[in-house]
ZAMARGU-4260 file (C-alpha; in steps of 0.2 Angstrom, whole numbers, plus 5000, padded with zeros to 4 digits):
<rodrens>
0) 5001/4999/4999 | 5006/5018/4997 | 5011/5027/5013 | 4998/5040/5018 | 5005/5058/5020
5) 4990/5064/5029 | 4986/5061/5047 | 4970/5071/5046 | 4958/5075/5032 | 4942/5083/5033
10) 4929/5080/5019 | 4914/5093/5019 | 4898/5084/5013 | 4887/5098/5010 | 4886/5101/4994
15) 4885/5081/4989 | 4868/5074/4983 | 4871/5060/4973 | 4883/5044/4975 | 4892/5051/4960
20) 4896/5066/4968 | 4900/5057/4984 | 4912/5044/4975 | 4922/5059/4967 | 4923/5069/4982
25) 4930/5053/4992 | 4943/5049/4977 | 4948/5068/4978 | 4951/5069/4997 | 4959/5051/5000
30) 4970/5052/4987 | 4962/5037/4977 | 4973/5033/4960 | 4965/5041/4944 | 4958/5023/4938
35) 4948/5021/4954 | 4932/5013/4950 | 4919/5025/4959 | 4909/5011/4967 | 4908/5003/4983
40) 4918/4988/4979 | 4932/4999/4972 | 4932/5009/4989 | 4934/4992/4998 | 4947/4986/4986
45) 4956/5004/4987 | 4957/5005/5006 | 4962/4989/5009 | 4976/4986/4996 | 4981/5003/4987
50) 4981/5017/4997 | 4983/5020/5018 | 4969/5031/5026 | 4974/5045/5036 | 4973/5042/5055
55) 4958/5054/5056 | 4944/5057/5044 | 4932/5073/5048 | 4915/5071/5040 | 4909/5088/5040
60) 4890/5089/5036 | 4886/5072/5039 | 4868/5075/5043 | 4866/5083/5026 | 4873/5067/5018
65) 4861/5055/5027 | 4846/5066/5021 | 4850/5068/5003 | 4857/5051/5001 | 4855/5039/5016
70) 4860/5024/5008 | 4875/5028/5002 | 4880/5037/5019 | 4875/5019/5027 | 4886/5011/5014
75) 4901/5023/5019 | 4898/5021/5036 | 4898/5002/5034 | 4913/5001/5024 | 4924/5010/5039
80) 4918/5002/5051 | 4922/4985/5043 | 4938/4991/5039 | 4943/4996/5057 | 4938/4978/5063
85) 4946/4971/5049 | 4963/4979/5050 | 4964/4985/5068 | 4983/4990/5065 | 4978/5001/5052
90) 4962/5009/5060 | 4955/5025/5056 | 4946/5038/5066 | 4931/5044/5058 | 4922/5059/5065
95) 4906/5066/5060 | 4900/5083/5062 | 4914/5083/5076 | 4906/5068/5083 | 4917/5052/5084
100) 4907/5037/5078 | 4921/5024/5077 | 4934/5022/5089
</rodrens>
């Protein structure tokens, strides 16, 4: 995996209203490769084998994401929870609206 140079990343979800916009934003903010597939299978493959997640991800306006695309918000939360369970040594702290939901 590529080493992450970022210890903390803030992702503002306020303007995200589609799953495509969410995937593009995740790709940009988490430094995913150009060939990233923009779906949840590709997200999992990328975070488990291609890039190292930052130690902390802060999701601003999480409640907006849950309102506009609740299934995608749930998928993102599940992916990060599963990552932390499966790879505890590479665990990332995820904060939504400045409230931690994963420890």
